[in-house]
KEGU-287132 format. One record per residue (C-alpha): x, y, z; residue in three letters. Coordinates in pm, 1 decimal, always signed. Layout:
N
@east = X | north = Y | up = Z | residu = ALA;
...
***
This chain:
340
@east = +1004.5 | north = +8636.8 | up = -7713.0 | residu = MET;
@east = +699.5 | north = +8578.7 | up = -7494.2 | residu = LEU;
@east = +805.0 | north = +8857.1 | up = -7256.4 | residu = TYR;
@east = +740.7 | north = +9120.7 | up = -7520.7 | residu = TYR;
@east = +376.4 | north = +9026.3 | up = -7577.5 | residu = VAL;
@east = +294.6 | north = +9067.6 | up = -7207.0 | residu = ILE;
@east = +156.2 | north = +9413.6 | up = -7145.0 | residu = GLU;
@east = +46.5 | north = +9394.1 | up = -6781.2 | residu = LYS;
@east = +143.2 | north = +9181.4 | up = -6483.8 | residu = VAL;
@east = -94.4 | north = +9187.9 | up = -6186.4 | residu = ILE;
@east = +37.1 | north = +9003.7 | up = -5883.0 | residu = GLU;
@east = -105.6 | north = +8937.0 | up = -5538.1 | residu = ILE;
@east = +159.8 | north = +8957.2 | up = -5269.4 | residu = GLY;
@east = +127.6 | north = +8957.2 | up = -4891.7 | residu = SER;
@east = -241.8 | north = +9029.1 | up = -4830.2 | residu = VAL;
@east = -314.3 | north = +8821.7 | up = -4520.4 | residu = GLY;
@east = -293.1 | north = +9106.9 | up = -4269.0 | residu = ARG;
@east = -479.6 | north = +9389.5 | up = -4439.8 | residu = ALA;
@east = -741.2 | north = +9424.0 | up = -4163.6 | residu = PHE;
@east = -690.4 | north = +9754.3 | up = -3980.6 | residu = ASN;
@east = -946.7 | north = +9921.7 | up = -3752.9 | residu = GLN;
@east = -1243.6 | north = +9765.2 | up = -3926.1 | residu = GLY;
@east = -1116.9 | north = +9827.6 | up = -4280.7 | residu = THR;
@east = -928.8 | north = +9601.0 | up = -4519.9 | residu = GLU;
@east = -645.1 | north = +9830.2 | up = -4630.7 | residu = THR;
@east = -432.8 | north = +9746.1 | up = -4934.1 | residu = PHE;
@east = -149.4 | north = +9921.8 | up = -5115.5 | residu = PHE;
@east = -85.1 | north = +9920.4 | up = -5488.5 | residu = ALA;
@east = +285.1 | north = +9899.1 | up = -5575.8 | residu = HIS;
@east = +366.7 | north = +9982.2 | up = -5937.2 | residu = THR;
@east = +677.9 | north = +9967.5 | up = -6153.7 | residu = THR;
@east = +635.6 | north = +10323.1 | up = -6276.5 | residu = GLY;
@east = +403.0 | north = +10557.4 | up = -6460.5 | residu = VAL;
@east = +257.6 | north = +10448.7 | up = -6795.3 | residu = SER;
@east = -75.4 | north = +10435.8 | up = -6974.7 | residu = SER;
@east = -107.0 | north = +10064.3 | up = -6895.6 | residu = ALA;
@east = -35.2 | north = +10128.0 | up = -6527.3 | residu = THR;
@east = -287.8 | north = +10411.9 | up = -6514.9 | residu = ASN;
@east = -551.8 | north = +10189.7 | up = -6676.3 | residu = ALA;
@east = -490.2 | north = +9923.3 | up = -6412.8 | residu = THR;
@east = -508.9 | north = +10174.6 | up = -6128.3 | residu = LEU;
@east = -830.7 | north = +10322.1 | up = -6267.1 | residu = ASN;
@east = -982.5 | north = +9973.5 | up = -6285.8 | residu = ALA;
@east = -864.4 | north = +9905.6 | up = -5930.7 | residu = LEU;
@east = -1025.7 | north = +10224.6 | up = -5803.4 | residu = LYS;
@east = -1351.2 | north = +10144.3 | up = -5980.2 | residu = ARG;
@east = -1345.6 | north = +9798.4 | up = -5823.1 | residu = ALA;
@east = -1285.3 | north = +9959.4 | up = -5483.5 | residu = GLU;
@east = -1586.8 | north = +10186.5 | up = -5528.8 | residu = VAL;
@east = -1806.5 | north = +9890.3 | up = -5622.2 | residu = SER;
@east = -1703.5 | north = +9723.4 | up = -5293.8 | residu = LEU;
@east = -1776.6 | north = +10033.2 | up = -5086.0 | residu = GLY;
@east = -2014.2 | north = +9855.7 | up = -4847.8 | residu = SER;
@east = -1743.9 | north = +9602.0 | up = -4757.1 | residu = GLN;
@east = -1500.2 | north = +9856.1 | up = -4604.2 | residu = ASN;
@east = -1215.4 | north = +9792.8 | up = -4848.4 | residu = ILE;
@east = -956.6 | north = +10064.2 | up = -4904.7 | residu = SER;
@east = -680.2 | north = +10081.6 | up = -5166.6 | residu = VAL;
@east = -401.3 | north = +10338.8 | up = -5167.0 | residu = SER;
@east = -110.3 | north = +10395.2 | up = -5399.8 | residu = LEU;
@east = +217.1 | north = +10298.6 | up = -5232.7 | residu = ALA;
@east = +458.0 | north = +10575.2 | up = -5139.8 | residu = SER;
@east = +665.5 | north = +10712.5 | up = -5425.4 | residu = THR;
@east = +970.2 | north = +10702.0 | up = -5196.5 | residu = SER;
@east = +970.7 | north = +10321.3 | up = -5214.8 | residu = ASN;
@east = +1254.2 | north = +10183.3 | up = -5432.6 | residu = PRO;
@east = +1018.6 | north = +10017.2 | up = -5682.6 | residu = GLY;
@east = +798.5 | north = +9711.9 | up = -5630.5 | residu = ILE;
@east = +847.4 | north = +9468.5 | up = -5339.7 | residu = PRO;
@east = +1026.1 | north = +9134.8 | up = -5398.1 | residu = PRO;
@east = +791.7 | north = +8951.5 | up = -5635.1 | residu = SER;
@east = +765.3 | north = +8755.3 | up = -5958.1 | residu = SER;
@east = +689.7 | north = +9078.9 | up = -6142.5 | residu = SER;
@east = +1055.8 | north = +9172.4 | up = -6112.6 | residu = MET;
@east = +1150.5 | north = +8899.6 | up = -6361.2 | residu = ALA;
@east = +911.6 | north = +9036.6 | up = -6624.4 | residu = PHE;
@east = +1018.1 | north = +9397.3 | up = -6572.2 | residu = VAL;
@east = +1385.4 | north = +9299.1 | up = -6583.3 | residu = LYS;
@east = +1332.8 | north = +9130.3 | up = -6919.0 | residu = LYS;
@east = +1118.7 | north = +9409.3 | up = -7061.0 | residu = ASN;
@east = +1121.9 | north = +9741.4 | up = -6876.0 | residu = SER;
@east = +809.9 | north = +9860.5 | up = -7059.9 | residu = SER;
@east = +597.8 | north = +9588.8 | up = -6895.9 | residu = THR;
@east = +342.6 | north = +9735.5 | up = -6655.8 | residu = SER;
@east = +393.0 | north = +9570.8 | up = -6316.8 | residu = GLY;
@east = +140.3 | north = +9593.3 | up = -6035.6 | residu = PHE;
@east = +164.9 | north = +9419.9 | up = -5696.5 | residu = VAL;
@east = -114.1 | north = +9430.4 | up = -5438.1 | residu = LEU;
@east = +16.3 | north = +9419.8 | up = -5079.8 | residu = GLU;
@east = -110.5 | north = +9476.9 | up = -4726.0 | residu = ASP;
@east = +177.3 | north = +9716.6 | up = -4647.9 | residu = PHE;
@east = +327.4 | north = +10036.7 | up = -4780.5 | residu = ASP;
@east = +699.6 | north = +10055.1 | up = -4702.7 | residu = ALA;
@east = +769.5 | north = +9750.2 | up = -4480.7 | residu = ALA;
@east = +623.2 | north = +9400.9 | up = -4460.6 | residu = PHE;
@east = +348.2 | north = +9375.6 | up = -4199.2 | residu = SER;
@east = +410.6 | north = +9002.3 | up = -4170.7 | residu = ASN;
@east = +778.3 | north = +8968.0 | up = -4077.0 | residu = LYS;
@east = +761.1 | north = +8590.9 | up = -4130.7 | residu = PHE;
@east = +626.1 | north = +8614.8 | up = -4488.0 | residu = TYR;
@east = +772.8 | north = +8342.5 | up = -4713.7 | residu = HIS;
@east = +961.2 | north = +8180.7 | up = -4427.4 | residu = SER;
@east = +920.7 | north = +7853.2 | up = -4238.6 | residu = HIS;
@east = +801.7 | north = +8052.7 | up = -3936.6 | residu = LEU;
@east = +493.0 | north = +8179.5 | up = -4117.1 | residu = ASP;
@east = +171.6 | north = +8016.0 | up = -3993.5 | residu = ASP;
@east = -208.5 | north = +8066.5 | up = -3989.3 | residu = PRO;
@east = -181.4 | north = +8317.0 | up = -3702.2 | residu = SER;
@east = -42.0 | north = +8567.7 | up = -3953.7 | residu = ASN;
@east = -339.1 | north = +8532.8 | up = -4188.6 | residu = ILE;
@east = -683.9 | north = +8686.8 | up = -4169.9 | residu = ASN;
@east = -928.2 | north = +8507.5 | up = -4398.0 | residu = SER;
@east = -1137.3 | north = +8822.2 | up = -4443.0 | residu = SER;
@east = -829.3 | north = +8997.7 | up = -4586.2 | residu = SER;
@east = -786.5 | north = +8721.5 | up = -4843.9 | residu = ILE;
@east = -1154.2 | north = +8741.0 | up = -4938.2 | residu = VAL;
@east = -1127.3 | north = +9119.8 | up = -4974.8 | residu = ALA;
@east = -813.8 | north = +9094.9 | up = -5191.4 | residu = ALA;
@east = -970.7 | north = +8828.2 | up = -5412.2 | residu = ALA;
@east = -1286.9 | north = +9036.2 | up = -5456.9 | residu = SER;
@east = -1083.2 | north = +9341.7 | up = -5545.1 | residu = LEU;
@east = -863.1 | north = +9163.0 | up = -5799.2 | residu = VAL;
@east = -1152.8 | north = +8970.1 | up = -5956.6 | residu = ALA;
@east = -1351.7 | north = +9286.9 | up = -6023.3 | residu = ARG;
@east = -1039.5 | north = +9470.2 | up = -6142.5 | residu = THR;
@east = -970.2 | north = +9197.3 | up = -6397.7 | residu = LEU;
@east = -1330.9 | north = +9204.5 | up = -6518.0 | residu = TYR;
@east = -1309.7 | north = +9581.4 | up = -6570.1 | residu = ILE;
@east = -976.9 | north = +9552.7 | up = -6755.6 | residu = LEU;
@east = -1101.6 | north = +9273.8 | up = -6981.3 | residu = VAL;
@east = -1397.8 | north = +9491.9 | up = -7079.2 | residu = ASN;
@east = -1164.3 | north = +9791.3 | up = -7122.3 | residu = GLU;
@east = -1367.2 | north = +9985.1 | up = -6867.4 | residu = ASN;
@east = -1656.9 | north = +10012.5 | up = -7113.0 | residu = LYS;
@east = -2019.5 | north = +9898.3 | up = -7105.6 | residu = ASN;
@east = -1987.6 | north = +9757.2 | up = -6754.9 | residu = ILE;
@east = -2317.9 | north = +9705.0 | up = -6582.4 | residu = ARG;
@east = -2317.4 | north = +9757.6 | up = -6207.1 | residu = SER;
@east = -2539.5 | north = +9455.3 | up = -6156.8 | residu = SER;
@east = -2283.5 | north = +9230.5 | up = -6326.1 | residu = VAL;
@east = -1995.6 | north = +9384.6 | up = -6132.1 | residu = LEU;
@east = -2180.8 | north = +9345.0 | up = -5803.3 | residu = ASP;
@east = -2248.4 | north = +8980.3 | up = -5880.8 | residu = SER;
@east = -1873.7 | north = +8903.8 | up = -5871.4 | residu = ILE;
@east = -1824.1 | north = +8779.2 | up = -5517.1 | residu = SER;
@east = -1597.1 | north = +8543.1 | up = -5326.7 | residu = ILE;
@east = -1708.2 | north = +8233.3 | up = -5138.2 | residu = ASN;
@east = -1578.8 | north = +8313.2 | up = -4789.1 | residu = GLY;
@east = -1660.4 | north = +7970.1 | up = -4648.4 | residu = SER;
@east = -1451.3 | north = +7808.8 | up = -4925.6 | residu = LEU;
@east = -1157.8 | north = +8032.6 | up = -4833.3 | residu = VAL;
@east = -1186.6 | north = +7929.3 | up = -4467.5 | residu = ASP;
@east = -1203.6 | north = +7564.0 | up = -4569.6 | residu = GLU;
@east = -895.3 | north = +7591.4 | up = -4789.5 | residu = MET;
@east = -700.5 | north = +7763.6 | up = -4511.6 | residu = LEU;
@east = -779.1 | north = +7482.0 | up = -4269.8 | residu = SER;
@east = -691.3 | north = +7220.7 | up = -4533.1 | residu = CYS;
@east = -367.2 | north = +7373.9 | up = -4660.0 | residu = LEU;
@east = -224.6 | north = +7547.5 | up = -4352.9 | residu = LEU;
@east = -317.8 | north = +7326.5 | up = -4059.3 | residu = GLN;
@east = -277.9 | north = +6963.7 | up = -3958.4 | residu = CYS;
@east = -633.6 | north = +6942.9 | up = -3827.8 | residu = ASP;
@east = -811.4 | north = +6858.2 | up = -4047.0 | residu = PRO;
@east = -527.0 | north = +6925.1 | up = -4288.7 | residu = GLY;
@east = -518.8 | north = +6724.0 | up = -4610.2 | residu = LEU;
@east = -769.5 | north = +6479.4 | up = -4466.0 | residu = SER;
@east = -1045.1 | north = +6737.0 | up = -4521.4 | residu = CYS;
@east = -1327.5 | north = +6648.6 | up = -4759.7 | residu = GLU;
@east = -1229.9 | north = +6917.1 | up = -5010.2 | residu = LEU;
@east = -884.6 | north = +6765.9 | up = -5067.7 | residu = VAL;
@east = -1003.9 | north = +6404.5 | up = -5066.8 | residu = LYS;
@east = -1252.7 | north = +6499.5 | up = -5336.6 | residu = LYS;
@east = -959.9 | north = +6549.5 | up = -5577.2 | residu = TYR;
@east = -663.8 | north = +6341.5 | up = -5456.5 | residu = ILE;
@east = -563.6 | north = +6066.0 | up = -5217.2 | residu = THR;
@east = -322.4 | north = +6246.0 | up = -4981.2 | residu = PRO;
@east = -17.0 | north = +6060.1 | up = -4853.1 | residu = SER;
@east = -12.3 | north = +6253.7 | up = -4523.2 | residu = ALA;
@east = -242.4 | north = +6465.6 | up = -4308.5 | residu = THR;
@east = -16.9 | north = +6764.1 | up = -4243.0 | residu = CYS;
@east = +43.0 | north = +6974.9 | up = -4556.4 | residu = PRO;
@east = +406.5 | north = +7017.2 | up = -4661.3 | residu = VAL;
@east = +502.3 | north = +7337.8 | up = -4842.0 | residu = HIS;
@east = +863.0 | north = +7246.0 | up = -4911.5 | residu = TYR;
@east = +943.4 | north = +7323.2 | up = -5275.0 | residu = VAL;
@east = +1109.8 | north = +6987.6 | up = -5330.6 | residu = GLY;
@east = +1362.8 | north = +6841.2 | up = -5570.5 | residu = VAL;
@east = +1307.3 | north = +6784.8 | up = -5943.9 | residu = VAL;
@east = +1281.7 | north = +6412.4 | up = -6005.6 | residu = LEU;
@east = +1243.7 | north = +6233.3 | up = -6335.2 | residu = GLY;
@east = +1153.0 | north = +6388.1 | up = -6667.7 | residu = GLU;
@east = +987.5 | north = +6733.3 | up = -6668.0 | residu = PRO;
@east = +635.5 | north = +6660.0 | up = -6788.1 | residu = SER;
@east = +284.8 | north = +6805.9 | up = -6774.4 | residu = SER;
@east = +171.0 | north = +6462.2 | up = -6656.8 | residu = THR;
@east = +443.3 | north = +6360.4 | up = -6410.6 | residu = PRO;
@east = +458.3 | north = +6046.2 | up = -6202.2 | residu = TYR;
@east = +229.7 | north = +6108.0 | up = -5903.8 | residu = ILE;
@east = +494.4 | north = +5992.3 | up = -5657.6 | residu = GLY;
@east = +719.6 | north = +6280.9 | up = -5767.0 | residu = TYR;
@east = +461.0 | north = +6554.1 | up = -5695.6 | residu = VAL;
@east = +363.9 | north = +6645.2 | up = -5340.0 | residu = ASN;
@east = +6.6 | north = +6646.6 | up = -5212.8 | residu = ASP;
@east = -38.5 | north = +7024.8 | up = -5208.6 | residu = VAL;
@east = +74.6 | north = +7069.8 | up = -5570.3 | residu = SER;
@east = -145.5 | north = +6786.9 | up = -5694.5 | residu = ARG;
@east = -450.9 | north = +6918.6 | up = -5509.8 | residu = PHE;
@east = -409.5 | north = +7278.0 | up = -5629.0 | residu = ILE;
@east = -365.6 | north = +7166.6 | up = -5990.8 | residu = TRP;
@east = -677.1 | north = +6946.3 | up = -5977.5 | residu = ASN;
@east = -877.9 | north = +7213.4 | up = -5797.7 | residu = PHE;
@east = -788.4 | north = +7491.2 | up = -6043.4 | residu = LEU;
@east = -844.4 | north = +7267.3 | up = -6346.1 | residu = ALA;
@east = -1189.8 | north = +7179.8 | up = -6213.0 | residu = ASP;
@east = -1294.1 | north = +7535.9 | up = -6126.6 | residu = LYS;
@east = -1170.7 | north = +7676.6 | up = -6459.3 | residu = SER;
@east = -1316.4 | north = +7397.1 | up = -6673.0 | residu = SER;
@east = -1584.6 | north = +7450.2 | up = -6933.1 | residu = ALA;
@east = -1925.7 | north = +7313.8 | up = -6841.0 | residu = LEU;
@east = -1960.2 | north = +7058.7 | up = -7118.6 | residu = GLU;
@east = -2132.3 | north = +6773.9 | up = -6938.8 | residu = LYS;
@east = -2190.5 | north = +6569.2 | up = -7253.3 | residu = ASN;
@east = -1817.5 | north = +6554.4 | up = -7330.3 | residu = SER;
@east = -1708.9 | north = +6448.9 | up = -6982.8 | residu = ARG;
@east = -1576.7 | north = +6094.4 | up = -6968.8 | residu = SER;
@east = -1397.4 | north = +5887.4 | up = -6710.8 | residu = THR;
@east = -1018.1 | north = +5864.0 | up = -6716.2 | residu = CYS;
@east = -722.3 | north = +5737.1 | up = -6518.6 | residu = SER;
@east = -442.9 | north = +5951.2 | up = -6663.4 | residu = GLN;
@east = -489.5 | north = +6104.6 | up = -7010.5 | residu = ASP;
@east = -786.1 | north = +6224.4 | up = -7215.4 | residu = CYS;
@east = -838.4 | north = +6160.6 | up = -7586.0 | residu = SER;
@east = -1000.9 | north = +6491.6 | up = -7685.1 | residu = ASN;
@east = -789.3 | north = +6798.3 | up = -7754.4 | residu = LYS;
@east = -786.5 | north = +7058.3 | up = -7476.9 | residu = GLY;
@east = -902.6 | north = +6813.5 | up = -7212.2 | residu = GLU;
@east = -722.0 | north = +6718.1 | up = -6892.6 | residu = VAL;
@east = -786.2 | north = +6433.6 | up = -6651.0 | residu = CYS;
@east = -876.5 | north = +6554.7 | up = -6301.4 | residu = ILE;
@east = -955.0 | north = +6356.6 | up = -5986.0 | residu = LYS;
@east = -757.0 | north = +6067.1 | up = -6137.9 | residu = ALA;
@east = -670.2 | north = +5939.7 | up = -5789.4 | residu = GLU;
@east = -1035.7 | north = +5913.0 | up = -5689.3 | residu = THR;
@east = -1273.3 | north = +5891.3 | up = -5984.6 | residu = LYS;
@east = -1112.0 | north = +6058.5 | up = -6282.8 | residu = GLY;
@east = -1307.0 | north = +6265.2 | up = -6534.1 | residu = ILE;
@east = -1198.9 | north = +6453.3 | up = -6845.4 | residu = CYS;
@east = -1272.4 | north = +6825.3 | up = -6851.5 | residu = VAL;
@east = -1193.0 | north = +7103.6 | up = -7094.2 | residu = THR;
@east = -953.8 | north = +7336.3 | up = -6914.1 | residu = SER;
@east = -648.3 | north = +7548.7 | up = -6989.5 | residu = THR;
@east = -495.5 | north = +7468.2 | up = -6648.9 | residu = THR;
@east = -175.7 | north = +7271.0 | up = -6692.3 | residu = ARG;
@east = +84.2 | north = +7128.9 | up = -6457.0 | residu = TYR;
@east = +410.7 | north = +7304.4 | up = -6545.3 | residu = VAL;
@east = +727.7 | north = +7188.3 | up = -6366.2 | residu = PRO;
@east = +944.9 | north = +7484.3 | up = -6264.7 | residu = ALA;
@east = +1321.7 | north = +7457.6 | up = -6280.5 | residu = TYR;
@east = +1622.4 | north = +7672.5 | up = -6366.8 | residu = SER;
@east = +1695.0 | north = +7767.5 | up = -6726.7 | residu = THR;
@east = +2044.9 | north = +7632.4 | up = -6667.0 | residu = ARG;
@east = +1912.0 | north = +7278.9 | up = -6621.8 | residu = LEU;
@east = +1861.0 | north = +7054.3 | up = -6924.0 | residu = LYS;
@east = +1703.2 | north = +6709.3 | up = -6931.0 | residu = TYR;
@east = +1807.2 | north = +6458.0 | up = -7192.5 | residu = GLY;
@east = +1874.3 | north = +6084.6 | up = -7229.1 | residu = SER;
@east = +1731.2 | north = +6023.3 | up = -6884.5 | residu = GLY;
@east = +1965.8 | north = +6256.3 | up = -6694.9 | residu = VAL;
@east = +1976.5 | north = +6620.6 | up = -6585.3 | residu = TRP;
@east = +2266.0 | north = +6838.2 | up = -6700.6 | residu = THR;
@east = +2377.1 | north = +7170.3 | up = -6553.9 | residu = VAL;
@east = +2456.1 | north = +7414.6 | up = -6833.8 | residu = LEU;
@east = +2748.9 | north = +7656.8 | up = -6791.1 | residu = PRO;
@east = +2662.9 | north = +8016.8 | up = -6696.9 | residu = PRO;
@east = +2643.3 | north = +8287.3 | up = -6960.2 | residu = ASN;
@east = +2975.2 | north = +8451.4 | up = -7045.4 | residu = SER;
@east = +2832.6 | north = +8787.4 | up = -6938.8 | residu = SER;
@east = +2743.6 | north = +8639.9 | up = -6599.4 | residu = ASP;
@east = +3046.5 | north = +8428.2 | up = -6494.3 | residu = PRO;
@east = +2935.8 | north = +8414.8 | up = -6128.2 | residu = MET;
@east = +2585.4 | north = +8294.6 | up = -6227.2 | residu = ALA;
@east = +2415.2 | north = +8567.0 | up = -6025.3 | residu = LYS;
@east = +2123.4 | north = +8597.6 | up = -6269.6 | residu = ILE;
@east = +2022.4 | north = +8233.2 | up = -6255.7 | residu = ASP;
@east = +2203.3 | north = +8049.1 | up = -5972.7 | residu = PRO;
@east = +2160.1 | north = +7673.3 | up = -5939.8 | residu = VAL;
@east = +2130.8 | north = +7516.2 | up = -5596.1 | residu = TRP;
@east = +2169.5 | north = +7148.5 | up = -5521.6 | residu = THR;
@east = +2095.1 | north = +6933.1 | up = -5221.6 | residu = GLU;
@east = +2087.0 | north = +6568.0 | up = -5130.4 | residu = SER;
@east = +1763.8 | north = +6381.8 | up = -5192.0 | residu = ASN;
@east = +1704.0 | north = +6191.0 | up = -4869.6 | residu = TRP;
@east = +1442.6 | north = +5918.8 | up = -4866.1 | residu = ASP;
@east = +1418.7 | north = +5925.4 | up = -4487.2 | residu = ASN;
@east = +1540.8 | north = +6194.3 | up = -4253.2 | residu = ILE;
@east = +1600.4 | north = +6105.6 | up = -3888.6 | residu = GLY;
@east = +1695.3 | north = +6302.1 | up = -3580.1 | residu = LEU;
@east = +1857.2 | north = +6184.9 | up = -3258.3 | residu = ARG;
@east = +1823.2 | north = +6413.1 | up = -2955.7 | residu = VAL;
@east = +2048.1 | north = +6400.9 | up = -2650.7 | residu = TYR;
@east = +1946.8 | north = +6568.1 | up = -2326.5 | residu = GLU;
@east = +2198.2 | north = +6784.3 | up = -2143.1 | residu = VAL;
@east = +2254.0 | north = +6618.9 | up = -1805.0 | residu = GLN;
@east = +2248.3 | north = +6814.2 | up = -1479.3 | residu = GLU;
@east = +2567.1 | north = +6964.0 | up = -1333.7 | residu = ALA;
@east = +2527.6 | north = +6761.9 | up = -1013.1 | residu = SER;
@east = +2554.2 | north = +6440.1 | up = -1216.5 | residu = LEU;
@east = +2875.2 | north = +6567.3 | up = -1376.3 | residu = ASP;
@east = +3022.5 | north = +6634.6 | up = -1030.9 | residu = ARG;
@east = +2916.1 | north = +6290.6 | up = -908.6 | residu = LEU;
@east = +3083.5 | north = +6122.2 | up = -1205.9 | residu = ILE;
@east = +3400.7 | north = +6326.6 | up = -1141.5 | residu = LEU;
@east = +3412.6 | north = +6223.5 | up = -772.4 | residu = LEU;
@east = +3347.1 | north = +5861.4 | up = -865.7 | residu = ALA;
@east = +3633.9 | north = +5876.0 | up = -1113.1 | residu = GLY;
@east = +3868.1 | north = +6027.5 | up = -853.0 | residu = ILE;
@east = +3764.2 | north = +5765.0 | up = -598.8 | residu = ALA;
@east = +3820.6 | north = +5483.8 | up = -849.9 | residu = ALA;
@east = +4164.8 | north = +5624.4 | up = -929.8 | residu = THR;
@east = +4263.0 | north = +5646.6 | up = -560.7 | residu = VAL;
@east = +4135.7 | north = +5296.5 | up = -486.3 | residu = LEU;
@east = +4316.9 | north = +5160.0 | up = -791.6 | residu = ALA;
@east = +4640.5 | north = +5324.7 | up = -673.7 | residu = TYR;
@east = +4601.3 | north = +5180.2 | up = -321.2 | residu = ILE;
@east = +4524.6 | north = +4834.6 | up = -464.0 | residu = ALA;
@east = +4832.4 | north = +4850.6 | up = -687.4 | residu = ILE;
@east = +5054.2 | north = +4961.8 | up = -396.2 | residu = ALA;
@east = +4929.6 | north = +4678.4 | up = -171.9 | residu = ILE;
@east = +4967.5 | north = +4421.6 | up = -448.8 | residu = ALA;
@east = +5317.1 | north = +4547.1 | up = -525.9 | residu = ARG;
@east = +5424.1 | north = +4528.1 | up = -159.7 | residu = ALA;
@east = +5279.7 | north = +4180.0 | up = -126.4 | residu = PHE;
@east = +5452.2 | north = +4053.5 | up = -439.1 | residu = ILE;
@east = +5786.9 | north = +4207.8 | up = -333.6 | residu = THR;
@east = +5764.2 | north = +4045.2 | up = +11.5 | residu = LYS;
@east = +5676.3 | north = +3709.8 | up = -142.3 | residu = ALA;
@east = +5974.8 | north = +3722.7 | up = -379.2 | residu = LEU;
@east = +6217.6 | north = +3806.4 | up = -96.5 | residu = LYS;
@east = +6091.5 | north = +3508.0 | up = +106.9 | residu = ARG;
@east = +6164.7 | north = +3274.4 | up = -178.5 | residu = ASP;
***
């Protein structure tokens, strides 16, 4: 299984509020003590030292914490307990951003300098780990830096409506269908494919895929050719297909994510029964919802109490007048009948 060839998992969690009294403070949450974990922590500390002039601090999370915070690393550790899990957060025991991963989270809970600091820290840590902490020149390590202006631009493009997805960075890669970015996960439509129908993938997902494929592509200018969907050469992907597509060599792929209990075949999705050892499907629950094309909302204002009283009095008055009218009409008709 693939899980058993994964030695380390390094994950970036909530890092948007690390700024504290002039220092970007982060906490390293680990799954336990192992040689792989120690190697990661040593690389992290060396990266911290190399960023000394930038006031970045990293501390090991409290040992009283019940493991790592809610994260993707849990899935790997659950499958293989020997996997070294490491999550970088801006808190020790409790989330500093109480709206993290909720619809109430917004740009006010994010400090761009914290994101830049976390990215710098992780980038240098990965470089040290790849080189096994050997023969690392300080000049090369110091050259690994983050483009802060790009981070600010991406925050304004992906988290705000102004400029939102109408910013130049996004329009360089895709043709957005709306200005305000939507971060709703969405519903799986059609066949799961690495080249899905564009109408089934939201703007944010399409932009991020194109952006990452471009930034991680090999600089082989002679092999770049125009494209509209697919590329002929092995290892190439078509980016910027919605604007002016070009083929680049990149390992970035669009991978649709869906439950292991869903199976696609003969043009339809099928829900597989839960495992016999998990009759309540707690390990891999499947959630469904309606797929609305258009969602509308009708709002009714609550009228004032004085209007309610006026309507009540008008109703009483109408009732009294109706009773009087009926009594008069009845007396008139009775008198007319007696005369005849």
